[in-house]
N, C-alpha and C positions, 0 to 999 in steps of 0.2 A: 384452558391451558393445554389439556390433553389433545383437544382437537387441533390446536395450532401446531403442537409438536408433531402430531401424526402427519399433518399436511406438509410440514417442513421436511419430514423424513422422506416422503415421496418426491418432493421437489429436489432434495439433495441427491437422491438416487438417479433421477433422470438428468440432473445437471452434471453430475460426475460422469455418467455414461456419455453425454454429449461432449464434454470437455476432453475425455479420453480419445474419442474418435477424431475430433477436430485437431487436437494437439498432435496426435500420431500422424494424421494426414498432412498437415502443414509442415511438420518437421521433415517428413520423408520427401515432400515435394520441393523443399528448399534446395537451392543450387549447392553443388559440392558433393564429394563422395567421401564418406568416413573411412572407407577402405584405403583409399589413396593417402589420406591423412595419417592413418595408423602406420602404413608402410613407409612413410616419409619419401614419397617418390620424387620430391624436389631435391633431396639430398642423396638418395641412394638409387642404385640401378636395380629395378624390379622387373621381373618378367611378367608377361601376360598370364601365364599359368599360375604364378604366385598370387596375382590379384584375384583371379577367378576362384582359386582354392580358398582364400580368406573370405571372399564374398559368399561362397557356399557354406563355409563354416559358421558365418554369422547369420545365415538365413536370408540374405538379401536377394537370393535368386528365386525365392518363392513369391507367389502373387501377393499383392499388397494387403488384401483382405485376410489372407492366411497369416501374414506377419502380424496384423492387428489382432487377430483372434488369439494367437499364441501369447502376444504381449498382454492382452486383456486378461487371459487366464492367469498369468503370473501376477498381474496387478491385483486381482481379486484376493490373492494370497499375500498381499502387501509385499510382493517381491518386485521391485522396480529395476532389477537387473544390476549389472556392474558397469562401471565407467569403461569406455573403450580406451581411454588414455591411461588412467591410473590402475585399473583393475579392481578398485575398491567398490563395495556396495554403494549404490546411489543413495539409498536412504541414510546410510551412515555419513556420507559426505555432506548431505543437505542438513541433517540434524547437527552435525559438527559446526557448520557455518551459520545455522539459524539464530543462535543466541546473539551473535554480533549484529545481525539484521534487526532483531527485536530491540536490542539496545539503541540502535540508531533511530528506529521508528519511534520508540518511547521518548528518547531525547528530543526528537523533532516535534512530537505532539506536545510535550511540556512547553517548549518554546512557543509553539503555536497558541496554546491555551493562555499562557501568560500575556502574550501580545494581544490576542484577539479579545479576551475578557477585559483587560485593562483599557485598551483603546476603544473597543466597542461600547463599553459601559460609560466611559467618559464622554464619548461623542454623543450618546443618547442623553446623558444628564445635562450636558452643556451644548445643546443643539445650536448650530450656526455660530458657535464661538470660535476663537482661534484654535482651540483644541480640536474641534470638529474639522476645521479646515486642514490642519496639519495631518490629522488622521486620514482625511480623504486623499491628500497628496501622497502620503506614504503607501496607502492601499493601491493607488494607481501605479506607482513606481514598482511596488512588489509584484503586481500582476504583469507589468510590462517587461521586467528584467528576467531573463531565463535563469534558472537555478544554477546551471553550470557556470555561467558568466559571473554570477554573484559569488559562487564558490571560488573562482579564480581571483576575484578582487580580495576576498578575505584571506586567501592563501598568500597573495602578494603583500597585503598589509600586515597581518599578524604573524605570518610565517617568514617571509623573505626580508621585509623591511624592519619590523620590530623584533622579530625572533622571540615572540612570546609563547606561541603555541605550536605543537607539532602539526605537520600537514599530511603525513602519510602513516599508514599502519594503525594498529590497535594496541595501545599500550596504556591501559587504565582510563580513568575518567577524563583526564586532560586531553587525550586524543579524540574524545567524543565531542568536544565543545564545538570545533569549527564545522564538522559535517552536520551536527544537529542544528546549529545556528543557521547554516545555509538553507537546509530544507525547511526548517521551521519558519524562517522569514518568507520563503517562497510561497508556502501554503497558507500563511496567516492572512494575507491580503484579502482573500475571498471572505473569510469568516469575520473580519473586522466590520465590513460594511453590512454583511448579512445580520450579524448580531445587533448592530445599531438599528437597522430598519425594523427588525423583529421586536426589539425593546420599545421603540417608539410606537409601534402598533399596539403592543401590550399595554403601554401606559395610557392609551386612549380608550381602553375598554371600560365597560360599565362597572365591572367588579373593582377596578382600581378607584373609580370615583366613589363607589360605595365604601371602600376601605378608608379613603380619606375622610368621608363623612362620619365614619365611626371613630375618628381620632387616632387611627393607627399611624405610627411614625413613618416619615418618608423613607428612612433607611430600610425599615422592614417591608414597606410596600415595594420598594425597588428590588431589593436583593432576595426577597422571599417569594412574593407574589408575581411581580412582573418578570423577573429573571427566569423563574421556572416556566412561566407561560410562554416565554420567547425561545425556549430550548428546542422544542420539536422540529421546527424548520431547520435549525442548525444541525441537529443530529441526523435528519434526513439527508441533507446535503453531504454530511461527512460519510454516510454509508455509500452514497453514489460516487463520491470522489476518492474512496479508499483505493481503487485501482490506480488512480493517478499518484497517490502517495507511494504505493509499492513501486511504480515506475520511476518516481523521483528518487527512491532509495537506491535503485539500481544505478542511476546516473551518478549520484553522490558517492556511492561505494567505489565506482570506477575512478572518479575524479580524485578521491582521497586515498585510493589503494586500501580501502577498508575491507578486511577479509570476511565479508558476509556472503549471503546467497546470491546477491545481485552480481558481484564481481565473479563469483563462481560460475554463474550461468553465462555471463559474457565470455569468459574463457572457454566454456563448453561450446558456445556457438562458433567461436573461431576454429575450434578443433573438430567440429562436426560430431560432438559427443552426444548422440541421440538419446540414450537412456537418461543422462543427467538433465538434458533440456526438458524432456517429457516429465521427469520426476519433479522438477522445479515448477513447471506450469501447473501440474495437478495439485501440488501442495499449496501453492499460492492461491489457486482457485478455491480450494477448500477453505483456506483461512479467510478469504474475502467473503465466501458464502456464510461462514459461521459468524463473522462480525456483522454482516448485514442482517442475519437472523436475530442476533442480540439487539441490534438497532431497532428492528421491527417490534420486538417484544418490549423494549424500553420505551418506545414511542407510545405504546398503549397506556403505559403507566404514567407517563408525563403529560399525556393529553386526555383529560377526563371526558372530553366530548366523544371520543371513540367508544369509551365504555357505555356512555348513555345511548349512543346509536345502536350498539350491539344489543343492549337490553330492550330497546324499542323494536328491533327486528325479530326478537324471539317470540 
């Protein structure tokens, strides 16, 4: 465990260093000028001297590498700067909006787990039955329908027509239902079929036949032995698709006007708010890296074969 954690420490160091450079470079090369946005040149008459004075004050007249070095020095001190638009500290703005995003991500994962585990397990238990066929159709539809279009359908049905659920803002648990359902349905289609195929493969293993020969009940064989054996591929895919989940959260937050970090960064992109964009990219990258590290460690404990291989290589 110590060796794994030390290796992960060096990985995260070089990973964060790479992300800081790439995010800084891409944001700076994006079209648009934050100075002109701050001065509202579309609405106010601004002289060339005023534009250049503000550009010099913000350090945009310095070489790009010098700007990156100054920004990296502040980042090492956990100082992400202040928003160009609001003047608030970037870290404070992101941490204020982060709980809403975590709520939405957690709600979506709960919806995904309920749908994936129930449909995937039933499809494996009743292979080639009508349940399996319905599950296959729903998975194909879920993979084919974009999440934003599904969200618009749910807004139209439950918000506009039936008036059962709120469609905008964050006002308690009830406002979390539609966005969580939208994103959860969108991402569950992959895991339903993956869990089904992984369960069927597990049920065909030698240790399952040995468990049946020992008289262990089918319920225990399926939910204790086969289900655990089928989890590593699912967990691996979840770690890989975590970035897609975060991207989906951004889309859903904008669609439902949910005040999380996704909506915050979309507004920042429109306003060319460089510090806020870079702070968001770095925090999300670190979160993805941490979750993937947890996935790697949990994979070792869920898959005994990896432990055996490590012991053999020693």
